[in-house]
TORZA-525944 format. One record per residue: chain; y, z, x of N, C-alpha, C, O in turn. Coordinates in pm, 1 decimal, padded with zeros to 6 digits. Atoms other than C-alpha are relative to their C-alpha. Example, Ala and Ser with C-alpha at 12.3 -4.5 7.8 and 13.67 -1.06 7.14 Angstrom:
2
<node unit="A" n_y="-00119.0" n_z="00000.0" n_x="00089.0" ca_y="-00450.0" ca_z="00780.0" ca_x="01230.0" c_y="00120.0" c_z="00000.0" c_x="00090.0" o_y="00118.1" o_z="00066.5" o_x="00193.6"/>
<node unit="A" n_y="-00119.0" n_z="-00006.0" n_x="-00082.0" ca_y="-00106.0" ca_z="00714.0" ca_x="01367.0" c_y="00109.0" c_z="00073.0" c_x="-00077.0" o_y="00219.8" o_z="00089.9" o_x="-00026.1"/>
// end
This chain:
108
<node unit="A" n_y="-00068.2" n_z="-00058.6" n_x="00122.1" ca_y="-02976.6" ca_z="-00924.4" ca_x="-00415.2" c_y="00145.6" c_z="-00036.9" c_x="-00015.2" o_y="00214.5" o_z="-00011.5" o_x="00083.6"/>
<node unit="A" n_y="-00111.9" n_z="00053.4" n_x="00033.4" ca_y="-02662.3" ca_z="-01065.8" ca_x="-00560.3" c_y="00111.3" c_z="00105.5" c_x="-00002.7" o_y="00104.7" o_z="00208.2" o_x="-00070.2"/>
<node unit="A" n_y="-00101.9" n_z="-00134.0" n_x="00008.9" ca_y="-02332.5" ca_z="-00864.7" ca_x="-00482.4" c_y="00060.9" c_z="-00012.2" c_x="-00128.6" o_y="00070.2" o_z="-00118.7" o_x="-00189.6"/>
<node unit="A" n_y="-00047.2" n_z="-00036.2" n_x="00138.8" ca_y="-02177.8" ca_z="-00716.2" ca_x="-00794.9" c_y="00138.9" c_z="00010.5" c_x="00009.7" o_y="00190.4" o_z="00094.0" o_x="00084.0"/>
<node unit="A" n_y="-00175.1" n_z="-00022.6" n_x="-00012.6" ca_y="-01801.2" ca_z="-00757.3" ca_x="-00838.5" c_y="00041.1" c_z="00088.1" c_x="-00135.2" o_y="-00040.0" o_z="00112.5" o_x="-00224.6"/>
<node unit="A" n_y="-00103.4" n_z="-00071.6" n_x="00129.6" ca_y="-01559.5" ca_z="-00566.8" ca_x="-01104.0" c_y="00130.0" c_z="-00096.0" c_x="-00011.1" o_y="00188.9" o_z="-00146.3" o_x="00084.5"/>
<node unit="A" n_y="-00109.3" n_z="00090.3" n_x="00023.7" ca_y="-01292.8" ca_z="-00765.6" ca_x="-01255.9" c_y="00113.5" c_z="00144.7" c_x="00002.7" o_y="00096.5" o_z="00258.5" o_x="-00041.1"/>
<node unit="A" n_y="-00091.1" n_z="-00100.5" n_x="00022.9" ca_y="-00976.5" ca_z="-00579.9" ca_x="-01208.7" c_y="00148.9" c_z="-00059.5" c_x="-00021.8" o_y="00224.4" o_z="-00076.4" o_x="00074.0"/>
<node unit="A" n_y="-00145.0" n_z="00057.4" n_x="00047.6" ca_y="-00659.0" ca_z="-00716.5" ca_x="-01364.3" c_y="00100.7" c_z="00000.8" c_x="00114.8" o_y="00124.0" o_z="00082.8" o_x="00203.6"/>
<node unit="A" n_y="-00162.7" n_z="00033.1" n_x="-00140.3" ca_y="-00344.1" ca_z="-00866.9" ca_x="-01140.7" c_y="00042.8" c_z="00119.6" c_x="-00056.9" o_y="00001.5" o_z="00189.3" o_x="-00149.7"/>
<node unit="A" n_y="-00098.1" n_z="-00159.2" n_x="00021.1" ca_y="-00100.0" ca_z="-00580.5" ca_x="-01131.6" c_y="00132.9" c_z="-00123.0" c_x="-00059.3" o_y="00143.9" o_z="-00244.0" o_x="-00039.5"/>
<node unit="A" n_y="-00105.6" n_z="00057.9" n_x="00107.5" ca_y="00215.8" ca_z="-00672.7" ca_x="-01368.6" c_y="00110.0" c_z="00134.5" c_x="00051.4" o_y="00079.4" o_z="00253.3" o_x="00062.6"/>
<node unit="A" n_y="-00124.8" n_z="-00053.5" n_x="00019.4" ca_y="00577.6" ca_z="-00545.8" ca_x="-01312.6" c_y="00030.6" c_z="00108.4" c_x="-00124.9" o_y="00049.3" o_z="00086.0" o_x="-00244.5"/>
<node unit="A" n_y="00008.2" n_z="-00093.6" n_x="00148.6" ca_y="00597.5" ca_z="-00213.4" ca_x="-01508.6" c_y="-00146.6" c_z="00085.3" c_x="00026.7" o_y="-00168.4" o_z="00201.8" o_x="-00006.5"/>
<node unit="A" n_y="00151.5" n_z="-00054.8" n_x="00024.2" ca_y="00226.6" ca_z="-00146.3" ca_x="-01451.6" c_y="-00019.2" c_z="00164.5" c_x="00053.0" o_y="00068.7" o_z="00174.4" o_x="00138.6"/>
<node unit="A" n_y="-00008.7" n_z="-00126.4" n_x="-00045.7" ca_y="00163.4" ca_z="00243.7" ca_x="-01359.1" c_y="-00141.6" c_z="00051.9" c_x="00040.5" o_y="-00233.8" o_z="00066.1" o_x="-00039.9"/>
<node unit="A" n_y="00156.4" n_z="-00036.8" n_x="-00062.3" ca_y="-00141.1" ca_z="00357.0" ca_x="-01133.4" c_y="00053.8" c_z="00155.3" c_x="00033.1" o_y="00164.5" o_z="00207.5" o_x="00046.5"/>
<node unit="A" n_y="-00001.1" n_z="-00131.9" n_x="-00069.1" ca_y="-00235.0" ca_z="00692.3" ca_x="-01025.0" c_y="-00124.0" c_z="-00016.3" c_x="00092.0" o_y="-00217.9" o_z="-00085.8" o_x="00053.3"/>
<node unit="A" n_y="00137.4" n_z="00018.3" n_x="-00071.1" ca_y="-00499.5" ca_z="00719.9" ca_x="-00741.0" c_y="00021.3" c_z="00154.5" c_x="00045.0" o_y="00131.2" o_z="00202.4" o_x="00072.8"/>
<node unit="A" n_y="00045.8" n_z="-00107.6" n_x="-00068.9" ca_y="-00635.3" ca_z="01045.1" ca_x="-00624.9" c_y="-00026.9" c_z="00007.1" c_x="00166.8" o_y="-00123.8" o_z="-00044.7" o_x="00222.2"/>
<node unit="A" n_y="00024.3" n_z="00012.6" n_x="-00128.4" ca_y="-00586.7" ca_z="01110.0" ca_x="-00266.9" c_y="-00077.4" c_z="00098.5" c_x="00048.3" o_y="-00008.4" o_z="00181.8" o_x="00107.0"/>
<node unit="A" n_y="00080.2" n_z="-00093.5" n_x="00005.7" ca_y="-00876.6" ca_z="01331.1" ca_x="-00224.4" c_y="00076.2" c_z="00131.2" c_x="00035.1" o_y="00174.2" o_z="00154.5" o_x="-00035.6"/>
<node unit="A" n_y="-00091.5" n_z="-00118.0" n_x="00000.3" ca_y="-00739.5" ca_z="01671.6" ca_x="-00089.3" c_y="00179.2" c_z="00003.4" c_x="00024.4" o_y="00257.2" o_z="00095.6" o_x="00000.7"/>
<node unit="A" n_y="-00141.1" n_z="00076.0" n_x="-00006.1" ca_y="-00401.2" ca_z="01507.3" ca_x="-00021.5" c_y="00116.6" c_z="00021.6" c_x="-00123.6" o_y="00239.5" o_z="00025.5" o_x="-00118.0"/>
<node unit="A" n_y="-00036.3" n_z="00063.5" n_x="00125.3" ca_y="-00345.9" ca_z="01477.9" ca_x="-00386.7" c_y="00033.7" c_z="-00097.3" c_x="-00082.7" o_y="-00050.4" o_z="-00186.3" o_x="-00070.3"/>
<node unit="A" n_y="-00000.6" n_z="00081.3" n_x="00079.4" ca_y="-00224.2" ca_z="01268.2" ca_x="-00633.9" c_y="00116.0" c_z="-00114.7" c_x="00003.5" o_y="00227.7" o_z="-00079.5" o_x="-00034.5"/>
<node unit="A" n_y="-00102.1" n_z="00059.9" n_x="00003.7" ca_y="-00025.6" ca_z="00951.7" ca_x="-00589.0" c_y="00014.1" c_z="-00089.7" c_x="-00100.7" o_y="-00079.6" o_z="-00147.7" o_x="-00155.6"/>
<node unit="A" n_y="-00052.0" n_z="00026.2" n_x="00125.7" ca_y="00196.8" ca_z="00818.5" ca_x="-00849.9" c_y="00056.0" c_z="-00120.9" c_x="00002.1" o_y="00165.4" o_z="-00113.4" o_x="00058.0"/>
<node unit="A" n_y="-00075.8" n_z="00091.5" n_x="-00078.9" ca_y="00290.9" ca_z="00444.9" ca_x="-00822.0" c_y="00021.0" c_z="-00115.3" c_x="-00119.0" o_y="-00073.1" o_z="-00162.5" o_x="-00182.7"/>
<node unit="A" n_y="-00043.1" n_z="00129.9" n_x="00097.3" ca_y="00483.4" ca_z="00165.7" ca_x="-01055.7" c_y="-00018.1" c_z="-00102.9" c_x="00050.4" o_y="00030.7" o_z="-00097.7" o_x="00163.3"/>
<node unit="A" n_y="00006.7" n_z="00154.2" n_x="-00073.3" ca_y="00405.2" ca_z="-00206.8" ca_x="-00955.3" c_y="00173.5" c_z="-00014.3" c_x="-00028.6" o_y="00231.3" o_z="00022.2" o_x="-00131.0"/>
<node unit="A" n_y="-00129.5" n_z="00047.0" n_x="-00003.3" ca_y="00755.8" ca_z="-00316.4" ca_x="-00888.3" c_y="00021.0" c_z="-00168.3" c_x="-00016.6" o_y="00096.7" o_z="-00212.5" o_x="-00103.1"/>
<node unit="A" n_y="-00000.1" n_z="00139.0" n_x="-00038.0" ca_y="00710.7" ca_z="-00701.9" ca_x="-00785.6" c_y="-00173.5" c_z="-00029.3" c_x="00013.5" o_y="-00248.2" o_z="00057.1" o_x="00059.6"/>
<node unit="A" n_y="00125.9" n_z="00027.3" n_x="-00018.8" ca_y="00367.2" ca_z="-00877.9" ca_x="-00795.5" c_y="00007.6" c_z="-00147.6" c_x="00006.0" o_y="00099.5" o_z="-00190.1" o_x="-00064.1"/>
<node unit="A" n_y="00028.9" n_z="00134.9" n_x="-00023.3" ca_y="00285.9" ca_z="-01242.2" ca_x="-00711.3" c_y="-00105.0" c_z="-00040.5" c_x="00070.6" o_y="-00078.4" o_z="-00109.3" o_x="00169.1"/>
<node unit="A" n_y="00119.4" n_z="00020.9" n_x="-00029.9" ca_y="-00076.3" ca_z="-01275.5" ca_x="-00638.0" c_y="-00019.2" c_z="-00119.5" c_x="00059.5" o_y="00013.6" o_z="-00218.0" o_x="-00006.7"/>
<node unit="A" n_y="00030.2" n_z="-00113.2" n_x="-00106.0" ca_y="-00167.6" ca_z="-01297.8" ca_x="-00371.5" c_y="00077.4" c_z="00037.3" c_x="00115.5" o_y="00027.1" o_z="00093.3" o_x="00212.9"/>
<node unit="A" n_y="-00074.6" n_z="00023.5" n_x="-00118.9" ca_y="00111.0" ca_z="-01315.6" ca_x="-00147.0" c_y="00107.2" c_z="00142.7" c_x="-00016.3" o_y="00164.6" o_z="00188.6" o_x="00082.4"/>
<node unit="A" n_y="-00085.6" n_z="-00108.5" n_x="-00029.5" ca_y="00320.1" ca_z="-01003.3" ca_x="-00276.0" c_y="-00025.0" c_z="00104.1" c_x="-00100.0" o_y="-00028.8" o_z="00071.9" o_x="-00218.8"/>
<node unit="A" n_y="00022.8" n_z="-00105.3" n_x="00080.7" ca_y="00254.7" ca_z="-00671.4" ca_x="-00420.3" c_y="00126.2" c_z="00135.6" c_x="00047.1" o_y="00101.3" o_z="00190.6" o_x="00154.4"/>
<node unit="A" n_y="-00105.1" n_z="-00102.5" n_x="-00011.6" ca_y="00564.5" ca_z="-00402.6" ca_x="-00408.8" c_y="-00016.7" c_z="00106.0" c_x="-00120.5" o_y="-00011.5" o_z="00075.0" o_x="-00239.5"/>
<node unit="A" n_y="-00015.0" n_z="-00065.2" n_x="00110.2" ca_y="00541.2" ca_z="-00097.0" ca_x="-00587.9" c_y="00034.8" c_z="00191.3" c_x="00058.3" o_y="00017.1" o_z="00251.0" o_x="00164.5"/>
<node unit="A" n_y="-00104.8" n_z="-00153.3" n_x="-00032.8" ca_y="00721.7" ca_z="00276.6" ca_x="-00597.9" c_y="-00129.4" c_z="00112.3" c_x="00020.9" o_y="-00243.1" o_z="00115.4" o_x="-00026.2"/>
<node unit="A" n_y="00154.1" n_z="-00115.3" n_x="-00048.2" ca_y="00511.1" ca_z="00592.5" ca_x="-00436.9" c_y="00044.2" c_z="00114.1" c_x="-00016.8" o_y="00149.9" o_z="00142.9" o_x="00039.2"/>
<node unit="A" n_y="-00070.5" n_z="-00146.3" n_x="00031.9" ca_y="00563.6" ca_z="00942.9" ca_x="-00560.6" c_y="-00116.6" c_z="00088.6" c_x="00042.4" o_y="-00218.4" o_z="00026.0" o_x="00071.8"/>
<node unit="A" n_y="00087.4" n_z="-00119.7" n_x="-00037.1" ca_y="00354.9" ca_z="01253.1" ca_x="-00474.1" c_y="00006.9" c_z="00050.8" c_x="-00080.7" o_y="-00103.9" o_z="00052.5" o_x="-00134.2"/>
<node unit="A" n_y="-00016.6" n_z="-00074.1" n_x="00079.9" ca_y="00473.6" ca_z="01449.2" ca_x="-00708.8" c_y="00088.4" c_z="-00093.5" c_x="-00112.4" o_y="00177.2" o_z="-00173.8" o_x="-00083.8"/>
<node unit="A" n_y="-00101.7" n_z="00063.5" n_x="00144.1" ca_y="00623.7" ca_z="01319.1" ca_x="-01073.4" c_y="00181.7" c_z="00017.1" c_x="00046.5" o_y="00273.1" o_z="-00061.7" o_x="00021.9"/>
<node unit="A" n_y="-00162.7" n_z="-00005.9" n_x="00023.0" ca_y="00972.3" ca_z="01470.4" ca_x="-00978.6" c_y="00054.8" c_z="-00033.9" c_x="00170.6" o_y="00175.3" o_z="-00037.6" o_x="00195.4"/>
<node unit="A" n_y="-00028.7" n_z="00083.6" n_x="-00116.0" ca_y="00973.2" ca_z="01334.8" ca_x="-00606.6" c_y="00095.7" c_z="-00132.4" c_x="-00015.5" o_y="00061.2" o_z="-00217.0" o_x="-00098.1"/>
<node unit="A" n_y="-00039.2" n_z="00102.4" n_x="00013.7" ca_y="01224.5" ca_z="01080.1" ca_x="-00560.7" c_y="-00061.7" c_z="-00132.2" c_x="00052.1" o_y="-00109.0" o_z="-00108.3" o_x="00163.2"/>
<node unit="A" n_y="00139.9" n_z="00079.4" n_x="-00040.0" ca_y="01002.1" ca_z="00726.7" ca_x="-00506.1" c_y="00085.3" c_z="-00023.7" c_x="00118.0" o_y="00204.5" o_z="-00000.8" o_x="00138.6"/>
<node unit="A" n_y="-00023.3" n_z="00109.3" n_x="-00080.3" ca_y="00983.7" ca_z="00522.8" ca_x="-00209.9" c_y="-00066.3" c_z="-00122.6" c_x="00016.6" o_y="-00179.4" o_z="-00113.2" o_x="-00031.3"/>
<node unit="A" n_y="00045.1" n_z="00169.6" n_x="00053.6" ca_y="00889.1" ca_z="00145.5" ca_x="-00210.6" c_y="-00110.7" c_z="-00031.3" c_x="00123.1" o_y="-00087.0" o_z="-00014.2" o_x="00242.7"/>
<node unit="A" n_y="00117.8" n_z="00062.6" n_x="-00108.8" ca_y="00572.5" ca_z="00016.9" ca_x="-00018.4" c_y="00018.9" c_z="-00156.4" c_x="-00065.2" o_y="00044.7" o_z="-00196.3" o_x="-00178.8"/>
<node unit="A" n_y="00009.4" n_z="00161.6" n_x="00018.3" ca_y="00558.3" ca_z="-00363.0" ca_x="00016.6" c_y="-00061.4" c_z="-00070.9" c_x="00086.4" o_y="-00035.3" o_z="-00076.9" o_x="00206.6"/>
<node unit="A" n_y="00064.1" n_z="00039.1" n_x="-00108.9" ca_y="00303.6" ca_z="-00559.7" ca_x="00122.9" c_y="00008.4" c_z="-00178.0" c_x="-00026.0" o_y="-00008.5" o_z="-00225.3" o_x="-00138.4"/>
<node unit="A" n_y="-00020.6" n_z="00153.4" n_x="00005.3" ca_y="00357.7" ca_z="-00967.2" ca_x="00198.9" c_y="-00104.6" c_z="-00047.8" c_x="00074.3" o_y="-00133.2" o_z="00010.8" o_x="00178.7"/>
<node unit="A" n_y="00051.4" n_z="00113.8" n_x="-00096.7" ca_y="00133.9" ca_z="-01233.5" ca_x="00331.6" c_y="00044.0" c_z="-00092.9" c_x="00009.6" o_y="00106.4" o_z="-00131.8" o_x="-00089.1"/>
<node unit="A" n_y="-00086.0" n_z="00133.8" n_x="-00048.7" ca_y="00259.7" ca_z="-01536.8" ca_x="00492.6" c_y="-00068.9" c_z="-00060.0" c_x="00068.0" o_y="-00128.6" o_z="-00001.2" o_x="00158.2"/>
<node unit="A" n_y="00126.7" n_z="00077.0" n_x="-00077.3" ca_y="00046.5" ca_z="-01827.5" ca_x="00616.0" c_y="00120.5" c_z="-00038.2" c_x="00119.5" o_y="00242.4" o_z="-00054.0" o_x="00111.8"/>
<node unit="A" n_y="-00007.8" n_z="00032.9" n_x="-00141.5" ca_y="00078.6" ca_z="-01904.5" ca_x="00987.5" c_y="-00036.0" c_z="-00115.0" c_x="00054.9" o_y="-00098.2" o_z="-00191.9" o_x="-00018.5"/>
<node unit="A" n_y="00085.0" n_z="00118.7" n_x="-00051.6" ca_y="-00020.5" ca_z="-02171.2" ca_x="01202.6" c_y="-00117.7" c_z="00042.4" c_x="00023.5" o_y="-00207.5" o_z="-00040.6" o_x="00009.2"/>
<node unit="A" n_y="00109.3" n_z="-00046.3" n_x="-00035.1" ca_y="-00282.1" ca_z="-01956.5" ca_x="01300.0" c_y="-00091.7" c_z="00099.0" c_x="-00074.0" o_y="-00186.1" o_z="00163.3" o_x="-00028.1"/>
<node unit="A" n_y="00050.4" n_z="-00092.5" n_x="00074.1" ca_y="-00376.0" ca_z="-01767.5" ca_x="01029.7" c_y="00066.5" c_z="00073.7" c_x="-00102.0" o_y="00134.6" o_z="-00001.3" o_x="-00171.9"/>
<node unit="A" n_y="-00083.0" n_z="-00018.9" n_x="00104.1" ca_y="-00221.4" ca_z="-01555.8" ca_x="00789.6" c_y="00063.0" c_z="00158.7" c_x="00052.6" o_y="-00013.0" o_z="00233.6" o_x="00113.9"/>
<node unit="A" n_y="-00017.5" n_z="-00086.4" n_x="-00057.0" ca_y="00032.4" ca_z="-01259.8" ca_x="00863.4" c_y="00036.0" c_z="00118.4" c_x="-00098.5" o_y="00079.9" o_z="00080.4" o_x="-00207.0"/>
<node unit="A" n_y="-00009.3" n_z="-00128.8" n_x="00095.9" ca_y="00068.7" ca_z="-00897.8" ca_x="00684.1" c_y="00118.7" c_z="00054.1" c_x="00061.3" o_y="00135.2" o_z="00074.1" o_x="00181.7"/>
<node unit="A" n_y="-00139.0" n_z="-00071.0" n_x="-00000.2" ca_y="00400.8" ca_z="-00752.6" ca_x="00659.6" c_y="00011.9" c_z="00115.5" c_x="-00090.8" o_y="00031.7" o_z="00106.3" o_x="-00211.9"/>
<node unit="A" n_y="00025.5" n_z="-00145.2" n_x="00097.7" ca_y="00374.6" ca_z="-00389.9" ca_x="00533.4" c_y="00148.3" c_z="00068.5" c_x="00026.1" o_y="00201.9" o_z="00056.7" o_x="00136.3"/>
<node unit="A" n_y="-00096.4" n_z="-00070.6" n_x="-00018.1" ca_y="00680.3" ca_z="-00180.6" ca_x="00472.6" c_y="00016.1" c_z="00072.1" c_x="-00111.6" o_y="00004.9" o_z="00031.5" o_x="-00227.2"/>
<node unit="A" n_y="-00004.2" n_z="-00144.3" n_x="00077.3" ca_y="00736.9" ca_z="00183.5" ca_x="00334.1" c_y="00142.5" c_z="00060.3" c_x="00042.0" o_y="00167.7" o_z="00127.9" o_x="00141.7"/>
<node unit="A" n_y="-00130.2" n_z="-00024.1" n_x="-00002.3" ca_y="01102.9" ca_z="00222.6" ca_x="00268.7" c_y="00050.4" c_z="00113.6" c_x="-00115.7" o_y="-00009.3" o_z="00146.0" o_x="-00218.4"/>
<node unit="A" n_y="-00084.3" n_z="-00066.8" n_x="00131.5" ca_y="01355.7" ca_z="00448.0" ca_x="00068.2" c_y="-00013.3" c_z="00133.0" c_x="00041.1" o_y="00056.1" o_z="00205.4" o_x="-00030.3"/>
<node unit="A" n_y="-00032.8" n_z="-00124.3" n_x="-00017.6" ca_y="01317.0" ca_z="00763.9" ca_x="00208.9" c_y="00124.0" c_z="00083.2" c_x="00028.3" o_y="00204.2" o_z="00047.4" o_x="00114.6"/>
<node unit="A" n_y="-00165.4" n_z="-00063.0" n_x="00023.8" ca_y="01621.2" ca_z="01007.2" ca_x="00150.5" c_y="-00019.3" c_z="00148.6" c_x="00068.0" o_y="-00115.9" o_z="00224.9" o_x="00066.9"/>
<node unit="A" n_y="00003.2" n_z="-00164.0" n_x="-00055.3" ca_y="01719.1" ca_z="01329.6" ca_x="00329.0" c_y="-00084.4" c_z="00056.0" c_x="00104.7" o_y="-00183.5" o_z="00000.4" o_x="00151.8"/>
<node unit="A" n_y="00071.6" n_z="-00055.3" n_x="-00115.0" ca_y="01605.1" ca_z="01544.6" ca_x="00579.0" c_y="-00167.3" c_z="00001.0" c_x="-00007.4" o_y="-00230.7" o_z="-00018.0" o_x="00096.4"/>
<node unit="A" n_y="00093.5" n_z="-00015.2" n_x="00049.1" ca_y="01274.0" ca_z="01584.2" ca_x="00392.4" c_y="-00066.0" c_z="-00164.1" c_x="00046.0" o_y="-00164.7" o_z="-00200.3" o_x="00110.1"/>
<node unit="A" n_y="00051.1" n_z="00168.6" n_x="00001.7" ca_y="01240.0" ca_z="01199.2" ca_x="00384.6" c_y="00030.1" c_z="-00066.5" c_x="00141.2" o_y="00005.6" o_z="-00184.6" o_x="00165.7"/>
<node unit="A" n_y="-00030.7" n_z="00033.5" n_x="-00159.8" ca_y="01346.2" ca_z="01171.8" ca_x="00758.4" c_y="-00173.9" c_z="00057.1" c_x="00047.3" o_y="-00251.5" o_z="-00023.7" o_x="00098.3"/>
<node unit="A" n_y="00117.6" n_z="-00046.9" n_x="-00065.7" ca_y="01020.3" ca_z="01397.2" ca_x="00849.7" c_y="-00111.3" c_z="-00087.4" c_x="-00063.1" o_y="-00203.7" o_z="-00130.5" o_x="00005.9"/>
<node unit="A" n_y="00140.7" n_z="00084.0" n_x="00021.8" ca_y="00780.3" ca_z="01197.3" ca_x="00615.7" c_y="00016.5" c_z="-00096.0" c_x="00016.4" o_y="-00086.0" o_z="-00164.2" o_x="00016.1"/>
<node unit="A" n_y="-00001.0" n_z="00176.6" n_x="-00089.7" ca_y="00919.6" ca_z="00856.1" ca_x="00745.1" c_y="-00092.7" c_z="00010.5" c_x="00135.4" o_y="-00192.1" o_z="-00056.9" o_x="00162.5"/>
<node unit="A" n_y="00072.0" n_z="-00032.3" n_x="-00141.5" ca_y="00818.8" ca_z="01007.1" ca_x="01101.5" c_y="-00154.0" c_z="-00024.2" c_x="-00017.9" o_y="-00225.8" o_z="-00114.4" o_x="00025.3"/>
<node unit="A" n_y="00133.6" n_z="00004.9" n_x="-00021.3" ca_y="00497.6" ca_z="01112.0" ca_x="01010.2" c_y="-00087.6" c_z="-00100.4" c_x="-00069.8" o_y="-00203.7" o_z="-00103.5" o_x="-00029.1"/>
<node unit="A" n_y="00042.2" n_z="00037.2" n_x="00038.6" ca_y="00408.8" ca_z="00869.3" ca_x="00778.6" c_y="-00014.2" c_z="-00172.6" c_x="00058.9" o_y="-00091.8" o_z="-00261.6" o_x="00023.9"/>
<node unit="A" n_y="00022.1" n_z="00122.3" n_x="-00100.2" ca_y="00475.8" ca_z="00575.8" ca_x="01033.2" c_y="-00141.6" c_z="00019.7" c_x="00118.4" o_y="-00229.1" o_z="-00065.5" o_x="00133.7"/>
<node unit="A" n_y="00089.5" n_z="-00004.3" n_x="-00048.9" ca_y="00251.5" ca_z="00723.1" ca_x="01268.7" c_y="-00140.0" c_z="-00018.4" c_x="-00077.8" o_y="-00229.0" o_z="-00073.1" o_x="-00012.6"/>
<node unit="A" n_y="00120.3" n_z="00037.8" n_x="00088.6" ca_y="-00034.4" ca_z="00700.9" ca_x="00988.7" c_y="-00015.9" c_z="-00109.6" c_x="-00014.9" o_y="-00123.6" o_z="-00165.7" o_x="00005.7"/>
<node unit="A" n_y="00036.2" n_z="00162.8" n_x="00036.3" ca_y="00042.6" ca_z="00359.2" ca_x="00888.5" c_y="-00023.3" c_z="-00081.0" c_x="00123.8" o_y="-00102.3" o_z="-00175.3" o_x="00127.3"/>
<node unit="A" n_y="00057.4" n_z="00092.4" n_x="-00111.3" ca_y="00041.5" ca_z="00230.9" ca_x="01235.5" c_y="-00119.4" c_z="-00020.3" c_x="00074.8" o_y="-00169.0" o_z="-00112.9" o_x="00138.9"/>
<node unit="A" n_y="00151.7" n_z="-00008.6" n_x="-00043.5" ca_y="-00271.6" ca_z="00385.3" ca_x="01312.2" c_y="-00109.1" c_z="-00092.1" c_x="-00132.6" o_y="-00207.3" o_z="-00160.1" o_x="-00102.8"/>
<node unit="A" n_y="00073.2" n_z="00037.7" n_x="00112.9" ca_y="-00413.8" ca_z="00273.4" ca_x="00954.7" c_y="-00020.5" c_z="-00188.2" c_x="00017.2" o_y="-00114.0" o_z="-00258.1" o_x="-00022.0"/>
<node unit="A" n_y="-00055.7" n_z="00126.9" n_x="00041.2" ca_y="-00259.7" ca_z="-00078.9" ca_x="00999.4" c_y="-00105.7" c_z="-00046.6" c_x="00205.4" o_y="-00199.8" o_z="-00125.5" o_x="00196.8"/>
<node unit="A" n_y="00037.6" n_z="00040.7" n_x="-00105.4" ca_y="-00380.3" ca_z="-00128.6" ca_x="01406.0" c_y="-00166.6" c_z="00051.3" c_x="00018.2" o_y="-00253.4" o_z="-00017.5" o_x="00071.8"/>
<node unit="A" n_y="00166.0" n_z="-00016.3" n_x="-00040.8" ca_y="-00729.3" ca_z="00048.2" ca_x="01418.6" c_y="-00093.8" c_z="00008.9" c_x="-00131.6" o_y="-00215.4" o_z="00004.6" o_x="-00112.9"/>
<node unit="A" n_y="00060.3" n_z="-00019.2" n_x="00116.8" ca_y="-00846.0" ca_z="00085.5" ca_x="01070.2" c_y="-00028.9" c_z="-00140.2" c_x="-00055.6" o_y="-00139.2" o_z="-00194.7" o_x="-00051.4"/>
<node unit="A" n_y="00012.0" n_z="00147.8" n_x="00042.4" ca_y="-00770.1" ca_z="-00256.8" ca_x="00917.2" c_y="-00072.0" c_z="-00079.5" c_x="00071.3" o_y="-00163.4" o_z="-00142.0" o_x="00017.5"/>
<node unit="A" n_y="00068.8" n_z="00131.9" n_x="-00088.9" ca_y="-00884.5" ca_z="-00481.1" ca_x="01209.1" c_y="-00157.7" c_z="00010.3" c_x="-00013.4" o_y="-00234.6" o_z="-00084.9" o_x="-00026.3"/>
<node unit="A" n_y="00145.0" n_z="-00019.7" n_x="-00011.3" ca_y="-01224.7" ca_z="-00297.4" ca_x="01213.3" c_y="-00084.4" c_z="-00040.5" c_x="-00169.4" o_y="-00193.8" o_z="-00095.9" o_x="-00179.4"/>
<node unit="A" n_y="00014.7" n_z="00020.6" n_x="00160.1" ca_y="-01256.9" ca_z="-00323.3" ca_x="00794.6" c_y="-00007.5" c_z="-00149.6" c_x="00010.0" o_y="-00116.8" o_z="-00199.2" o_x="-00017.4"/>
<node unit="A" n_y="00016.7" n_z="00142.1" n_x="00029.7" ca_y="-01180.3" ca_z="-00697.4" ca_x="00810.6" c_y="-00117.7" c_z="-00073.3" c_x="00064.6" o_y="-00197.7" o_z="-00151.2" o_x="00012.8"/>
<node unit="A" n_y="00124.2" n_z="00057.9" n_x="-00085.0" ca_y="-01410.1" ca_z="-00771.0" ca_x="01124.8" c_y="-00122.5" c_z="00008.8" c_x="-00032.6" o_y="-00202.7" o_z="-00075.0" o_x="00008.7"/>
<node unit="A" n_y="00115.0" n_z="-00038.0" n_x="00048.7" ca_y="-01690.0" ca_z="-00609.2" ca_x="00953.9" c_y="-00057.4" c_z="-00031.3" c_x="-00152.5" o_y="-00156.2" o_z="00012.0" o_x="-00211.8"/>
<node unit="A" n_y="-00005.4" n_z="00071.5" n_x="00149.4" ca_y="-01631.3" ca_z="-00811.9" ca_x="00611.3" c_y="-00057.1" c_z="00118.8" c_x="-00101.0" o_y="-00121.3" o_z="00079.1" o_x="-00198.2"/>
<node unit="A" n_y="00020.9" n_z="-00099.6" n_x="00137.6" ca_y="-01692.2" ca_z="-00464.8" ca_x="00387.3" c_y="00104.2" c_z="00000.0" c_x="-00083.4" o_y="00140.3" o_z="00109.9" o_x="-00125.4"/>
<node unit="A" n_y="-00126.0" n_z="-00005.0" n_x="00046.7" ca_y="-01392.3" ca_z="-00575.7" ca_x="00215.2" c_y="-00073.9" c_z="-00088.8" c_x="-00144.2" o_y="-00003.3" o_z="-00120.8" o_x="-00239.8"/>
// end
């Protein structure tokens, strides 16, 4: 049976997206920079009134494959400090445990 695909328009700076994060609420994003497939940078807000942080994903070719650089920056104040600490642990696990398994399984 052939694999079905769905066309998704390439993100453009200024595009706004919302993602329902299940029981964790809604994430509001605005594309800041996009150079498909090497770069994607977007603002990240949990609430409309929250100051945005910035997520940047960069792919770079190396001699042995591809390097993914993931940065989530822009946290401010005491609340931002604690959020950065929390997300650091979550993202580290996501990138070191979750992503390699998905890539190895070819489920993408």
